[in-house]
Legacy VTK file of the C-alpha trace (Angstrom):
# vtk DataFile Version 3.0
C-alpha trace
ASCII
DATASET POLYDATA
POINTS 279 float
26.959 -8.457 5.779
26.744 -7.381 2.153
23.172 -7.342 0.856
22.340 -9.136 -2.415
21.324 -7.397 -5.597
17.747 -6.065 -5.247
17.141 -7.342 -1.675
13.339 -7.025 -1.647
12.931 -8.750 -5.021
15.238 -11.537 -3.817
13.219 -11.847 -0.592
9.999 -12.103 -2.621
11.442 -14.971 -4.672
12.761 -16.822 -1.600
9.392 -16.493 0.183
7.457 -17.816 -2.824
9.799 -20.604 -3.983
11.582 -21.939 -0.889
10.799 -23.216 2.605
13.320 -20.972 4.358
12.432 -19.292 7.633
11.819 -15.563 7.925
15.004 -15.124 9.976
17.139 -16.847 7.327
15.703 -14.723 4.510
16.024 -11.538 6.605
19.667 -12.278 7.459
20.550 -12.975 3.817
18.668 -9.995 2.322
19.680 -7.608 5.124
16.041 -6.945 6.059
14.035 -7.028 9.272
12.179 -10.305 9.999
8.929 -8.340 10.256
9.483 -6.976 6.748
9.860 -10.532 5.445
6.686 -11.519 7.315
4.859 -8.550 5.759
6.031 -9.717 2.315
4.691 -13.213 3.029
1.351 -11.770 4.207
1.078 -9.542 1.115
1.252 -6.281 3.097
4.618 -5.185 1.665
6.484 -5.351 -1.655
3.257 -5.500 -3.631
3.892 -5.468 -7.370
7.576 -6.396 -7.015
8.593 -9.304 -9.228
10.807 -11.891 -7.562
14.473 -12.139 -8.560
16.034 -15.631 -8.645
19.382 -15.435 -6.786
20.482 -18.739 -8.362
20.229 -17.323 -11.890
22.104 -14.186 -10.874
24.906 -16.254 -9.325
24.361 -15.002 -5.768
23.307 -18.375 -4.327
23.595 -22.027 -5.205
20.878 -24.652 -5.142
22.915 -26.687 -2.647
22.972 -23.789 -0.186
19.192 -23.392 -0.372
18.607 -27.141 0.178
20.988 -27.181 3.131
19.300 -24.130 4.672
15.858 -25.726 4.257
17.002 -28.848 6.140
18.909 -26.905 8.846
17.147 -23.895 10.392
20.413 -22.649 11.955
22.269 -22.520 8.638
22.911 -19.003 7.338
23.009 -18.228 3.651
26.055 -16.467 2.274
26.687 -14.739 -1.020
28.827 -16.691 -3.438
32.129 -15.189 -4.465
31.641 -13.028 -7.576
33.736 -13.846 -10.611
34.380 -10.175 -11.319
35.443 -7.753 -8.589
33.540 -4.469 -8.675
34.664 -1.346 -6.798
32.574 -0.426 -3.787
30.495 2.726 -4.338
31.360 5.662 -2.121
28.620 6.532 0.334
27.509 10.154 0.158
26.818 11.912 3.423
23.644 13.937 3.471
19.878 13.636 3.787
18.200 10.522 2.495
16.836 10.768 -1.040
13.057 10.494 -1.197
11.263 9.703 -4.481
9.034 12.433 -5.855
5.921 10.245 -5.543
6.458 9.873 -1.769
7.544 13.369 -0.802
3.981 14.412 -0.044
3.873 11.748 2.714
6.905 13.074 4.605
4.940 15.494 6.879
2.678 12.614 7.984
5.730 10.472 8.750
7.369 13.315 10.693
4.203 13.754 12.762
4.174 10.007 13.535
7.812 10.085 14.657
7.269 13.180 16.803
4.271 11.615 18.570
5.507 8.037 19.005
9.227 8.677 19.490
9.681 12.097 21.119
13.184 11.069 22.232
14.479 11.280 18.634
16.528 14.316 17.717
15.824 16.416 14.662
19.008 15.108 13.058
17.797 11.523 13.483
14.419 12.321 11.915
16.246 14.024 9.057
18.282 10.860 8.437
15.213 8.628 8.538
12.805 10.652 6.384
15.116 12.966 4.439
13.575 16.268 5.448
14.812 19.622 6.757
15.040 21.027 10.275
12.590 23.950 9.673
9.939 21.468 8.507
10.343 19.367 11.653
10.146 22.478 13.841
7.007 23.691 12.079
5.287 20.321 12.590
6.315 20.212 16.257
4.935 23.710 16.886
1.877 23.156 14.643
2.801 26.076 12.406
3.044 23.976 9.258
0.902 25.280 6.403
-0.965 21.941 6.203
-1.169 21.136 9.920
-4.994 20.684 10.069
-4.872 17.977 7.389
-1.853 16.012 8.640
-2.400 12.452 9.847
0.363 10.440 11.573
1.530 7.520 9.413
4.325 5.038 10.005
7.344 5.873 7.777
8.102 2.148 7.394
4.629 1.544 5.934
5.055 4.550 3.638
8.392 3.185 2.425
10.404 6.210 3.561
12.739 4.127 5.747
13.311 0.541 6.832
12.398 -1.050 10.140
16.086 -1.727 10.842
17.012 1.947 10.466
14.122 3.019 12.695
15.072 0.500 15.406
18.718 1.619 15.309
17.797 5.281 15.729
15.413 4.483 18.601
18.127 2.457 20.363
20.637 5.288 19.930
18.153 7.755 21.413
17.459 5.421 24.349
21.184 5.058 25.091
21.626 8.827 24.916
18.768 9.390 27.385
20.227 6.810 29.799
23.632 8.458 29.615
22.136 11.901 30.278
20.170 10.601 33.274
23.300 9.037 34.738
25.187 12.303 34.369
22.365 14.140 36.148
22.229 11.540 38.923
18.698 10.399 38.132
17.558 6.735 38.348
17.452 4.812 35.038
14.185 4.486 33.191
12.268 1.206 33.244
12.760 -0.835 30.153
9.546 -0.967 28.136
10.658 -4.003 26.149
13.061 -5.111 23.482
13.179 -3.603 20.004
11.551 -6.718 18.578
8.552 -6.381 20.914
8.207 -2.710 20.004
8.339 -3.621 16.312
5.680 -6.296 16.855
3.370 -3.781 18.499
4.014 -1.299 15.712
3.176 -3.914 13.075
-0.028 -4.788 14.948
-1.049 -1.116 15.038
-0.375 -0.786 11.313
-2.477 -3.885 10.509
-5.405 -2.627 12.594
-5.169 0.792 10.919
-5.176 -0.750 7.425
-8.180 -2.921 8.367
-10.095 0.102 9.659
-9.310 2.038 6.473
-10.501 -0.894 4.334
-13.762 -1.123 6.330
-14.411 2.603 5.907
-13.693 2.330 2.179
-16.177 -0.548 1.758
-18.787 1.375 3.730
-18.380 4.422 1.475
-18.695 2.242 -1.662
-21.869 0.594 -0.336
-23.405 3.957 0.574
-22.639 5.352 -2.883
-24.154 2.266 -4.558
-27.403 2.558 -2.572
-27.624 6.267 -3.390
-27.168 5.528 -7.110
-29.891 2.877 -7.080
-32.284 5.217 -5.255
-31.594 8.014 -7.740
-32.223 5.713 -10.723
-35.484 4.425 -9.284
-36.816 7.954 -8.731
-35.812 9.292 -12.173
-38.597 9.809 -14.789
-37.305 8.998 -18.277
-38.526 11.346 -21.072
-40.396 9.828 -24.038
-41.839 6.899 -22.039
-45.520 6.874 -21.143
-46.857 5.564 -17.832
-47.948 1.900 -17.641
-51.500 1.305 -18.823
-53.926 -1.598 -18.990
-52.541 -2.676 -22.379
-49.351 -3.976 -20.759
-45.932 -2.789 -19.735
-44.335 -3.732 -23.088
-46.621 -1.303 -24.935
-46.193 1.385 -22.295
-42.377 1.331 -22.499
-42.280 1.951 -26.280
-42.003 5.644 -27.206
-44.675 6.982 -29.526
-43.814 7.615 -33.164
-45.347 10.279 -35.383
-48.090 8.979 -37.718
-48.120 5.395 -36.455
-50.691 5.922 -33.685
-53.196 8.019 -35.707
-56.756 6.635 -36.090
-57.252 4.560 -39.277
-53.565 3.858 -39.814
-54.042 0.050 -39.692
-56.933 0.252 -42.206
-54.809 2.153 -44.741
-52.022 -0.410 -44.465
-54.424 -3.330 -45.046
-55.935 -1.630 -48.142
-52.447 -1.049 -49.579
-51.556 -4.721 -49.202
-54.867 -5.808 -50.844
-54.143 -3.638 -53.921
-50.618 -5.105 -54.315
-52.026 -8.645 -54.115
-54.638 -7.896 -56.816
-51.996 -6.444 -59.162
-49.763 -9.485 -58.729
-52.597 -11.896 -59.663
-53.391 -10.077 -62.952
LINES 1 280
279 0 1 2 3 4 5 6 7 8 9 10 11 12 13 14 15 16 17 18 19 20 21 22 23 24 25 26 27 28 29 30 31 32 33 34 35 36 37 38 39 40 41 42 43 44 45 46 47 48 49 50 51 52 53 54 55 56 57 58 59 60 61 62 63 64 65 66 67 68 69 70 71 72 73 74 75 76 77 78 79 80 81 82 83 84 85 86 87 88 89 90 91 92 93 94 95 96 97 98 99 100 101 102 103 104 105 106 107 108 109 110 111 112 113 114 115 116 117 118 119 120 121 122 123 124 125 126 127 128 129 130 131 132 133 134 135 136 137 138 139 140 141 142 143 144 145 146 147 148 149 150 151 152 153 154 155 156 157 158 159 160 161 162 163 164 165 166 167 168 169 170 171 172 173 174 175 176 177 178 179 180 181 182 183 184 185 186 187 188 189 190 191 192 193 194 195 196 197 198 199 200 201 202 203 204 205 206 207 208 209 210 211 212 213 214 215 216 217 218 219 220 221 222 223 224 225 226 227 228 229 230 231 232 233 234 235 236 237 238 239 240 241 242 243 244 245 246 247 248 249 250 251 252 253 254 255 256 257 258 259 260 261 262 263 264 265 266 267 268 269 270 271 272 273 274 275 276 277 278
């Protein structure tokens, strides 16, 4: 099915402004139901402004109302008034934005650990990397191996959950075919792709919660250290508290004002001005 214009922005608008189910929105926007659920929970598509498909002519209000009343109804794109030529798909590695290229080694490490059945060519299609980089991470000869941490490529935005599930299913079918050719018994099924995706989403939520807890703990520790440092600092120009009161002790001394007899000179000066004004 052809995806609408800006699928994630359209999904954001449908989640916020309609009562459609996650499966209906996922089928229309060509997304995984878990991605739509993550958008509804605020874990994905943060900062993306919703796009109204009614204003863009991709849906009608009648279709949305019918889908809200019937959970089995599937939304379909309206026929465009102008026919546009289909863009030619270019074969090659997936393009990765510059801001996310530094996360590719972490995603490769996650794929190598959690899905060892994937071939290097499949990892290259998912993440958009090169074969020498994958080999270096497998053999731990990468220049940044000590600092690498496995991170889900779906959470990093390097690939979609649908693409990852398709590659895992292809790898599973290939392994079953190879075992049959070798005369070995088939492997036990660990579960459907949806169950695996649910477990992956649960692991990602627990990881994000642990990271948030560690971040709050670091902020609290830094705040307590700042308060302790301020309380132990001696400020220059301030004298220690005396019996006269804290308000006098916190005022810095000024030259000439605290000399003996200063108040007497001031009073005499005022008396002379008063006598001159009465003459």
